[in-house]
Each structure stands twice: as structure tokens, then as C-alpha cells.
C-alpha positions in Angstrom: 0.0 0.0 0.0 1.2 3.5 -0.9 0.0 6.5 1.0 1.1 10.0 0.0 0.6 13.3 1.8 0.6 16.1 -0.7 1.4 19.5 0.6 4.1 22.2 0.6 5.3 21.6 4.1 2.7 23.7 6.0 1.6 22.9 9.6 -1.6 21.1 8.3 0.5 19.0 5.9 2.8 18.0 8.7 -0.1 17.2 11.0 -1.7 15.0 8.4 1.6 13.1 7.8 2.0 12.6 11.6 -1.6 11.3 11.9 -1.3 8.9 9.0 2.1 7.6 10.2 0.7 6.9 13.7 -2.4 5.2 12.2 -0.1 3.1 10.0 1.5 1.8 13.1 -1.7 1.3 15.0 -3.3 -0.7 12.2 -0.1 -2.7 11.7 0.1 -1.9 8.1 3.2 -2.2 5.9 2.2 1.0 4.1 4.8 3.2 2.4 4.0 6.7 3.7 5.6 9.5 1.7 5.4 13.3 1.8 5.2 15.0 -1.7 6.1 18.6 -1.5 6.9 19.4 -5.2 4.2 21.6 -6.5 4.3 20.0 -10.0 3.7 16.6 -8.5 0.8 17.9 -6.5 -0.8 19.6 -9.5 -0.2 16.5 -11.6 -2.3 14.5 -9.1 -5.2 16.9 -9.8 -5.0 18.5 -6.3 -5.7 22.2 -6.0 -6.0 22.4 -2.2 -3.6 21.0 0.3 -3.0 19.0 2.4 -4.2 16.1 0.4 -4.3 12.4 1.2 -3.7 9.9 -1.7 -4.0 6.2 -1.0 -2.9 3.7 -3.7 -3.2 6.5 -6.3 -6.7 7.6 -5.3 -7.2 11.1 -3.9 -9.2 10.6 -0.6 -9.2 14.1 0.9 -8.1 17.6 0.1 -7.8 20.9 1.9 -8.2 19.6 5.4 -6.8 17.3 8.1 -9.4 14.5 8.5 -10.0 13.0 11.9 -8.7 9.7 12.9 -11.9 7.8 12.1 -12.1 9.3 8.6 -8.4 8.5 8.0 -8.9 4.9 9.1 -11.9 4.6 6.8 -10.0 6.0 3.8 -7.1 3.6 4.4 -9.2 0.5 5.0 -11.1 1.2 1.8 -7.9 0.4 -0.1 -6.8 -2.7 1.9 
């Protein structure tokens, strides 16, 4: 499983990365969690508002930091 956090390094982007990383450990996943900060890569994903969560190539959330339950749902949809 590949999880990407798209954002330019703002506080919300960093918070989303932290939450996803913690959840990855809690769920016992072997997911590859990456931060994508290059604006060209972010725009290429079709994201216009950051932070964004991309799971297995599918944009799950943009422009906010979802709560733990929503993050868990987004990730489990792709297991």
C-alpha cells in the first residue's frame, strides 16, 4: 500500500503526515507513507487544495486534516 501526503510543508500538511504515520503503526500496516512537496507533482495529481491524502493513487481528501476515524476509513477502503 502506498500513502502520499501532498502539501508544501505547512503545519496542516505536517499534521496529516503525523496522523497517517501513527495510524499506519496502530493498524499494523506495511504501508509506504511519503510526503510529496513538489508543486508540479501535487498539481499532476489533480490536487488544488492541500493538504491532500492519496491512498494507492486515489485522492481521498483535500484541503483539510481529516479526523482519525475518517483516515482509518480511507485507508481501510484500499486494503
